[in-house]
C-alpha positions as CSV (number, residue, x, y, z in Angstrom):
1,M,4.4,-31.4,-9.7
2,D,3.1,-29.2,-12.5
3,V,4.1,-25.3,-11.8
4,P,1.4,-23.5,-13.3
5,P,2.6,-20.7,-16.3
6,E,3.2,-17.4,-15.3
7,P,0.4,-15.2,-16.3
8,S,0.7,-12.9,-19.4
9,T,-0.8,-10.0,-17.4
10,L,-0.4,-8.9,-13.8
11,R,-2.2,-6.1,-11.9
12,V,0.8,-4.3,-10.5
13,F,1.2,-1.4,-8.0
14,V,4.2,0.1,-5.9
15,A,3.7,0.5,-2.3
16,L,5.2,0.8,1.2
17,A,4.2,-1.7,4.0
18,P,4.2,-1.4,7.7
19,P,6.0,-3.4,10.0
20,D,4.6,-6.3,11.4
21,D,4.4,-4.8,14.7
22,A,2.9,-1.9,13.6
23,K,0.1,-4.1,11.7
24,D,-0.2,-6.0,15.1
25,E,-1.1,-3.0,17.1
26,L,-3.9,-1.6,14.6
27,A,-4.9,-5.1,14.3
28,R,-5.6,-5.7,17.9
29,A,-7.4,-1.9,18.2
30,L,-9.5,-3.6,15.3
31,Q,-10.7,-6.6,17.4
32,P,-14.1,-5.0,18.5
33,V,-14.8,-3.9,15.0
34,Y,-14.0,-7.1,13.1
35,A,-16.7,-8.5,15.9
36,G,-19.0,-6.1,15.2
37,Y,-18.8,-5.9,11.3
38,P,-18.1,-9.4,10.4
39,Q,-20.5,-8.6,7.0
40,L,-17.5,-6.4,5.8
41,R,-15.0,-8.3,3.4
42,W,-11.5,-7.8,5.6
43,N,-8.4,-7.7,3.8
44,R,-5.5,-10.2,4.9
45,I,-3.5,-8.4,7.7
46,E,-0.4,-9.3,5.4
47,D,-1.7,-7.6,2.5
48,W,-2.0,-4.2,4.1
49,H,0.0,-1.7,2.3
50,I,0.4,1.8,1.5
51,T,-0.2,2.4,-2.4
52,L,2.2,5.0,-4.0
53,A,1.3,4.1,-7.9
54,F,-1.2,1.7,-8.9
55,L,-0.2,0.8,-12.3
56,G,-3.1,-1.5,-13.3
57,E,-2.9,-4.3,-15.8
58,L,0.2,-4.7,-17.4
59,P,1.9,-7.5,-19.5
60,S,4.4,-9.3,-17.7
61,T,7.0,-8.2,-20.1
62,A,6.6,-4.8,-18.2
63,V,8.3,-5.9,-15.1
64,P,11.9,-6.1,-15.8
65,L,11.6,-2.6,-16.8
66,L,10.1,-1.4,-13.3
67,R,12.5,-3.8,-11.9
68,S,15.4,-1.7,-13.6
69,V,14.4,1.8,-12.5
70,L,13.1,1.2,-9.3
71,A,16.2,-0.7,-8.0
72,G,18.0,2.3,-9.1
73,R,15.9,4.7,-7.1
74,A,14.9,3.4,-3.9
75,A,18.4,3.5,-2.3
76,S,18.5,7.0,-2.9
77,H,15.5,8.0,-1.1
78,P,16.3,8.1,2.8
79,A,13.9,6.5,5.0
80,L,10.6,7.8,6.6
81,Q,9.2,8.1,9.9
82,L,5.5,7.1,9.3
83,G,2.5,5.9,11.7
84,L,-1.1,4.6,11.6
85,R,-3.7,7.1,12.7
86,G,-7.5,7.2,12.8
87,G,-9.9,5.8,10.4
88,G,-12.1,6.9,7.7
89,H,-13.5,6.0,4.1
90,F,-14.1,6.5,0.7
91,D,-17.6,6.8,-0.9
92,E,-19.0,4.9,2.2
93,R,-17.6,1.7,0.4
94,L,-14.0,1.6,1.6
95,L,-12.3,1.4,5.1
96,W,-8.8,3.0,5.7
97,S,-6.7,3.7,8.4
98,G,-4.8,7.3,7.9
99,I,-1.2,7.4,7.7
100,D,0.7,9.9,9.9
101,G,4.4,11.3,10.1
102,D,6.5,12.5,7.2
103,L,3.6,13.0,4.5
104,E,5.8,15.7,2.4
105,G,8.5,13.0,2.3
106,L,6.1,10.2,1.2
107,H,4.7,12.5,-1.7
108,L,8.0,13.3,-2.7
109,L,9.1,9.5,-3.0
110,A,5.2,8.6,-4.8
111,A,6.0,11.3,-7.3
112,D,9.6,10.2,-8.1
113,V,8.2,6.4,-8.3
114,R,5.7,7.7,-10.8
115,D,8.4,9.4,-13.0
116,Q,10.5,6.5,-13.1
117,V,7.3,4.3,-14.3
118,R,6.6,7.3,-16.9
119,S,10.2,6.9,-18.1
120,C,9.8,3.4,-19.0
121,G,6.9,4.7,-21.1
122,I,4.2,2.8,-18.8
123,E,1.0,4.7,-19.0
124,F,-1.0,4.9,-15.9
125,R,-4.0,6.9,-14.0
126,D,-1.9,9.2,-12.1
127,R,-4.5,9.6,-9.3
128,P,-3.6,12.1,-6.6
129,L,-2.0,10.5,-3.5
130,R,-4.2,10.1,-0.7
131,P,-2.1,8.0,1.6
132,H,-4.0,5.3,3.6
133,L,-4.2,1.8,4.6
134,T,-7.0,0.2,3.2
135,L,-9.0,-2.5,5.7
136,A,-11.9,-3.5,4.3
137,R,-15.0,-3.0,1.8
138,S,-18.4,-3.0,2.0
139,R,-21.0,-4.8,-0.1
140,R,-23.2,-2.8,-2.3
141,D,-26.5,-3.2,-0.3
142,D,-24.8,-2.0,2.8
143,P,-24.0,1.8,3.0
144,T,-23.7,2.2,6.7
145,S,-20.9,-0.6,8.2
146,V,-18.1,1.4,6.7
147,P,-19.0,4.8,7.9
148,Q,-19.3,3.3,11.4
149,A,-16.2,1.2,11.5
150,A,-14.4,4.2,10.6
151,A,-16.1,6.5,13.5
152,A,-14.7,3.3,15.9
153,L,-11.1,4.3,14.5
154,T,-11.2,7.7,15.5
155,G,-9.1,7.7,18.5
156,F,-6.6,5.1,17.2
157,V,-3.0,6.5,17.4
158,G,-0.3,4.1,16.4
159,R,3.5,4.0,17.4
160,P,5.7,5.5,14.9
161,W,7.8,2.9,12.5
162,R,10.6,3.6,9.8
163,T,10.1,2.6,6.3
164,E,12.5,-0.1,5.3
165,R,11.6,-1.0,1.8
166,L,10.0,-0.2,-1.5
167,H,7.8,-3.0,-3.0
168,L,6.8,-3.7,-6.7
169,V,3.6,-6.0,-5.9
170,G,1.3,-7.9,-8.2
171,S,-2.4,-9.0,-7.2
172,N,-4.3,-12.2,-7.9
173,F,-1.4,-13.9,-9.8
174,G,-3.5,-16.4,-12.2
175,R,-6.8,-14.5,-11.6
176,G,-8.7,-17.0,-9.9
177,P,-11.8,-16.2,-8.2
178,G,-12.2,-15.4,-4.5
179,P,-11.1,-12.1,-3.0
180,I,-7.9,-10.3,-4.0
181,H,-4.7,-11.2,-2.6
182,Y,-1.1,-9.9,-2.9
183,R,2.6,-10.9,-3.5
184,D,5.8,-8.9,-3.6
185,I,7.2,-9.2,-6.9
186,E,10.3,-7.6,-5.7
187,A,11.4,-5.1,-3.0
188,W,14.2,-3.2,-2.7
189,P,15.7,-1.3,0.7
190,L,15.4,2.5,1.0
191,G,18.1,4.1,2.1
192,T,19.9,4.1,5.6
193,A,19.2,7.4,6.7
194,V,15.8,9.0,7.9
195,R,14.7,11.9,6.1
196,G,15.3,15.0,8.5
197,E,18.2,13.4,9.9
198,G,21.0,14.8,7.3
199,T,19.7,13.4,4.3
200,P,17.4,15.3,2.2
201,A,14.8,13.6,-0.1
202,E,15.7,13.6,-3.4
203,S,12.8,14.4,-5.8
């Protein structure tokens, strides 16, 4: 069986991922929303993530540089207590669930990740961090489904969970047609302490 060659470029981002039971809890809350808005393009549950830095299209040769600096920084940051809460949308096109918990620690981690990426000489568009979990996207001719679906999530409050790993993720390996799919390039454990329990976050 022939193994397809590695692509010369990858769309890359650095992220956190909720644990499976937290994702399952949100998926159960979304069941009536799935049924009510089948026309939305829903992300796969295994692809749910919280983006800390979106790096865009990079040459594959950049991946070893990222591995080197991110592996060294992940363990220096304590774990964070986060949770999923409510819903919202960007520009009536993108449906998300909000992030609750230690948002200060989340911003500190994201800032350090972005600094480490720049230290590799990798340029990227440095958008302000708006912590969220992307759930679905609407089609261009459908301006109402996403706001209505977001309203249906207003009362959702998920259980708190602890971050475990920092993920370097690539999307659409091979760049084939169809929906966006993601896979870990690599992931590294965060520190064993939880922020606020005796170990300050580094920036």
